[in-house]
C-alpha positions as CSV (number, residue, x, y, z in Angstrom):
1,M,0.0,0.0,0.0
2,L,2.8,2.4,0.9
3,K,4.4,1.9,-2.5
4,N,1.1,2.9,-4.2
5,I,1.0,6.1,-2.1
6,L,4.6,7.0,-3.0
7,V,3.7,6.8,-6.7
8,L,1.6,9.9,-6.1
9,Q,3.3,13.2,-7.1
10,G,4.2,15.7,-4.4
11,I,4.6,13.1,-1.6
12,Q,7.4,13.8,0.7
13,I,9.0,11.1,2.9
14,V,9.3,12.1,6.5
15,T,12.3,10.8,8.5
16,K,12.0,9.4,12.1
17,S,13.5,12.6,13.6
18,Q,10.9,14.7,11.7
19,Q,8.1,12.4,12.8
20,Q,9.2,12.7,16.4
21,S,9.2,16.5,16.2
22,I,5.7,16.4,14.7
23,H,4.5,14.2,17.5
24,G,5.8,16.6,20.2
25,G,9.2,15.3,21.0
26,V,11.0,12.0,21.4
27,S,8.7,9.1,21.0
28,S,8.7,6.2,23.4
29,C,10.8,3.1,22.9
30,I,7.8,1.0,22.3
31,S,6.6,3.4,19.6
32,D,9.9,3.1,17.9
33,C,9.7,-0.7,18.1
34,R,6.3,-0.7,16.5
35,Q,7.4,1.6,13.7
36,D,10.4,-0.6,13.0
37,F,8.1,-3.6,13.0
38,A,5.8,-1.9,10.5
39,D,8.8,-0.9,8.3
40,C,10.1,-4.5,8.5
41,R,6.7,-6.0,7.4
42,E,6.5,-3.5,4.5
43,D,9.9,-4.5,3.3
44,G,9.0,-8.2,3.5
45,A,12.0,-8.9,5.7
46,P,12.0,-12.2,7.7
47,N,11.8,-12.4,11.5
48,C,9.9,-9.2,12.0
49,S,8.1,-10.6,15.0
50,A,11.3,-11.8,16.6
51,N,12.9,-8.4,16.1
52,L,9.8,-6.7,17.7
53,A,10.1,-9.0,20.7
54,A,13.8,-8.3,21.1
55,C,13.2,-4.5,20.7
56,R,10.5,-4.5,23.4
57,A,12.7,-6.5,25.7
58,T,15.4,-3.8,25.5
59,C,12.8,-1.1,26.4
């Protein structure tokens, strides 16, 4: 779905630091883990669930 959105003209990609400033500061560790999980799933990478569990464990 994201790839279809990026095909639209005039779309600007927002970096994590820009997202954090939009959302009022540094996001929580769990939020970062969830975003990394979503990015992992979009990329079709293996072991996304394991990576999420490991990330949450470090929070």
